[in-house]
N, C-alpha and C positions, 0 to 999 in steps of 0.2 A: 553752303546754306548756313543759316543761323538758327540757334536753339537757345532756350533758357534752361539752365540747370540749377536745381536747388542743392547747393553744396553743403550747407549746414542749416540747422533748424533754430527757431527761436526769434529770428528777426528777418525782415524783408531783405536786408543787406546780404543774406545768404543766397539770394537769387541772382545768377550771373548770365549775361548774354555771351554766347561762345560761337565760334566758327567751327563747322564740322563738315565732313565729307557726306555728300548726298547718298543715301542708301540705295541699294539695288534690290528689286523684288526677286525672290526665289520661288520655288515650287509652291503653287496655290496662294501666292501673295500678290498684292498690288502696291504700287507706289502712288501715294496721294499727295497732291499739292494742297496743303492745309489752307483753308480759306477763312475759318473763324473757329474760335473755341470760347468756352464760357467758364466762369468761376462758380464754385459751389462752396457751401459751408465746410464741406469735407476738406477743401484745399487750405482753408484757414486752420483747421484742426491739424493738418499735416505740418504746416508752417510753424505753428506755435506749440506743437507737441501735446495737444489736448485730445481727449477722446480715447478710443481703444486701438488706434492704428499704430503700427510699428514700421514706418517707411524706411527704405534704404536711402542714405544720402547720395547726392550726385545724379539723381534721376531728373529727366524732363518732367515737369509737373503737368497737372490738369487731366481730368478723366474725360472731358467732353470736347469733341472736335468733329468738324465736318470739312469736306473738301472734294476735290475733283480727281478722279483717277487719271494719271498721266502716263502710266506704264504698267504692264501686266507681266507676271512671271509665267512659267510653264503650267499648263493644265488649269488655268483660271477659266471658269465657265459662268460665274454668277455676274461678273461685271466686265465692262470693256472701257477703253480709253474714252474719257468724256463723261462718264457716269458721275452723278452727284451722290455722295455717300456720307453716312455718319457712322462713327464707331459705337459699338455696344459697350456699355459701362463695364461689364465683365466679358472679356474677349472669348472665354471658353464656356460661357453659360448660354447654351443654344436653346434648350427647351426643358420643361419639367421643373422640379424643385431644385433649389440651390444646395449644392453639397461642396465638400472640400475641393474636389477636382474642378468643378465648374467655377469656383471662386478664386482660382489661382491666377496669377499674372495680372493683378489689378493695376491699372495705369496710375502712375504717380507714387505708388507705394512699393510695388514689386517689379514694375516694368516702366520703361519710358512712356510718358504721356504725350499730350498733343500740343504743347506750347513750342512748336517748331515749324519751320517752313515746309518740310517734306517728311513724310512718315510712311514706312512700310508696314502693312497690316495683312494678316491672313484674311482671305476673302470672306470666310464664314463668320468673321467677327464684325462684319459691316452690314448695314441696311441701306436701302435707297431712301433718299429724302423726298418728301412730297413736293411736287412741282411748284406749288403756289408759294412756298416759303423762300425768303431770302436766305443767304448764307448765315447772316446774323441771327435770324429767327430760328433757323434749323439748329444752330449751335446750342440753343437753349434746351434741346430735347433729351439727350442721352441719359442724364441723371434726373433732373427735376421733373420733366414731363412723364417719363416712364414710372418714376416713383409715385407721382400723383395718380396716374392711371391705375397702377396696381393697388394703391391704397383703397380704391373704390371698386376694383374688380375681384380682388382676392380677399379672403378665401371664399366669400360668397359675393357675387356681383350685386352692386347696389340696385335697388328696384325703384321704378318711377314712383314718386310720391313720398319716398322716405326722406328723412332729414339728416343732413350732414353738418358737422361742426368743423370749421377750419380755423387755423391760427396764424395770424399775421399776414404780411404781404411779400414774403420771399417767393422765390421761384416755384417751389413745390406747392405752397398754399394757393397761389394765384392759378396755377394749372388745375388744382383740385376744385376750386370754385368753378372754373370754366367747364371741366369735364363733368362735374356733378350736374350742372345745368343741362349739359348735352344729354345726360342720362335721365333727365326728367325729375331730378331731386330738388328738394327745398334746401337752401343753404343758409346757415347762421355762421357769420364770420366774426372773428375777434380781431381787433386792431387797437392802435394806440393814439390815433389822431383823426380829426374830421377830414383832413385831406385824403388820408388813406381810406377812410370810410366811403368817400365819394367814388374812389376808384373801384373798391369792392362792389359797390352798388351798380356801377356802370358795367361790371363784368357779370352781373346777374345775382349777386347775393341778395337774399330776400330780407334778412335782418342783419344788422351790424351792432356789436357790443364793444364799447371802449373798455378794455380791461384795466386801464389805469384808473378810470372813474369807478369801475366795478370790479375790484380785485376778487370778490367772491362771485365770479361771473356764472358759475353753475346755477345760481338762483335765477338769474336772468334767462338762462337757457331753459330752465324748467317752466318759467312763466310763459315763454314764447311757444312752448310745446304743450301747454295745458297740463303740465306735470308729468308728461310721458317720458321726456328725455329724447335723445337723438339715437338714430340707428348706427351711425358711423362717426367716429372722431378721427380726423387727420391730425395725429399728435406729433407736433414738431418740437415743442418746448422741452419735453422730457422731464427732468427732475423738478423744474419750476412750475409745471402745469398738470402733471399726471393726476394728482389727487382731484383737482377741479374737473378734469376730463372724466374721471370715474363717476363723480357726482352728477355729471351731465348726461351720462349714457343710459339708455333704456335697458331693462333686463333682456338679455339675449343679443344686445348690440355688440359692436366690435370697435376697439381702439386700435387703429393702425399706427404702430409705434415706429416713427420714422427718424426722429432726431433728438438732439439734446441742446438746443440753442438757448433755452432759458435755464440758467444755472440757479442754484439755491432751491429754496422751497423745502417743506417738511418731507421726511421719508414717507413712502407709500404706507398708508395705514391698512393693516390686514383686514379689519372689519369693513372698511370702506370698499376695498377690493372684493371681499366676499359678498357683501350685500348688494353690490352693483349688478351682479349677474352678467357682467360684461366679459368678453374675451379680449385679452391684451395680446396682440400679435405683432412681433417685430417684423419689419420689412426691409429688404435691402435691394432697392431699385427693381430690376427685373431681367428676364432673359431676352435673347434675340427675338424669340417668338412673340413675347409681350410687346417689344418695340414695334415689330411689324404690324401686330394687331392694332396698336395705338395709332400708327401711321395711317391705317385704313380709315379710322374714325376722323383723323385730321383732314385727310384728303376729301372726305365726304362733307365735313362741316366747314372747312377752311377757317378753323379756329385760329385766332391771332395771338401768338405768344407775346407776353409783356416784356419788352426790353427797356431797361432803365437807361443805360448809357453804353456807348460803343467806344472803345479805345483802340488806337492803332497798335500794331505789333511792337513798334519802337517805344510805346508808352505802357508796356505791359506792367512794369513795376508800379506805375501810377495807378493802373487799374486795380492792382492788388491792394494798394493803400486805400483807395476809395472803397473797395469792397469791405475791407477790414474796419472802416469807420461805421458800417451798418447804416449808411444813409440811403441805400438803394431801395427801390420799390420794383420788384421784378428782377430780371437777369442782367448781369454785367458781362459784356461781350468784348473779346479781343479779336480784332479783324486783321487779316493779312492781305486784304485787297489792295 
């Protein structure tokens, strides 16, 4: 079989295609023929050495993958040959809050990821894929979709009629728009162009603000909410957007702190934080239980993930370069079909 391994960091040239022996499942494990995987901002942070991650060199990258069970080890009871499955982002986080034990073994940083033709996985680290989704659509779920779902469900589930603020047109942001509408919420979305605004509107966004035209966009958010502010902010920008998010949030609202894609910006002002009355809560994807709950909502609604482009396994490096250019709207997928 073939796999890609990230031998050194800093440049895409560190990613190499190698021939390897196909693994064999052991006790409570299954062998998966990987059908598709997807790229996340986390993968760029690993490649370029940005963010808070400390990855090991030489690992197979990518946290998100789906495929078909082709062989089972001893005592496997959850899945059988032919089952369509997705890997949980954290293979040992089954239920409850995230702790050190649950966060171990993360794909692409501590253990081999999904950019390979075959992968052995513990059965408890897998979930079934909703039947209506293609392999490429399902590959968008493990990180971006579960993160978006939990940003609206934790620590307090979003209520119908409440207002959510989303940022951009990346995978998490687009899933957040779709899930918020599924939950009966009003959505105000930030974006940088008319083309992206049209997509957001088609997905259900009630109002769209161009943050390039309105850099102090919290003023626009306040106007759209008659001065009240929003109940939930799906905060993806981080350093470059957090102050504006604080100014957009209603007292008692929550900022789901998910990413750091917008660099720069002033440091968080203490008085702005204090006066906002908002809770700022970092999130890190979700548990296997969260993934299963989200999949129930997907199966009921048949929500359609937004896929920007699909690349073949042989063109995986090209997919990384495209993703690194930040041209995509939605998810970038690598297909092994």
